[in-house]
Phi, psi and omega in degrees: 000137183286152174233156184231137175271131179247125181239121178254122175275094185289339178289329179273329182306140178252005176067033184286340177090004181293322180294311176297328178290324183279321187217069184295344178294335187241328188245149172210160173273124185291143177291338184288318187224352185077008179261158184299145176208163176279136180297157185306324184304324183250357185290137173252322180204137173217131174218191182301325188257340187214146169229126183237137178214167177233125184241154178285163183306323183295346177259004182303309183299321179298308182291325179294319177297316177300318178298316182290336182264350178299120185290345180242015177053046182267000184238130174241146177233129178218155179292131180277136177276131179276000000 
């Protein structure tokens, strides 16, 4: 089964809330800065500038929709190499 890497550029993120509203299974606004981040369940790394996570294939459409609706293009989705 394929897995997908989700990368949030928190420096670019404006904290508008569209990703958590579109895909709450994967995204939330962080308590640290109010900017988007990958939820703990799927998170691999989160710091001030970046949040990276790996999600299963069944969440691909959800994260891709969030990526496509982000007004500042702060979210990338790519196939994870196993």
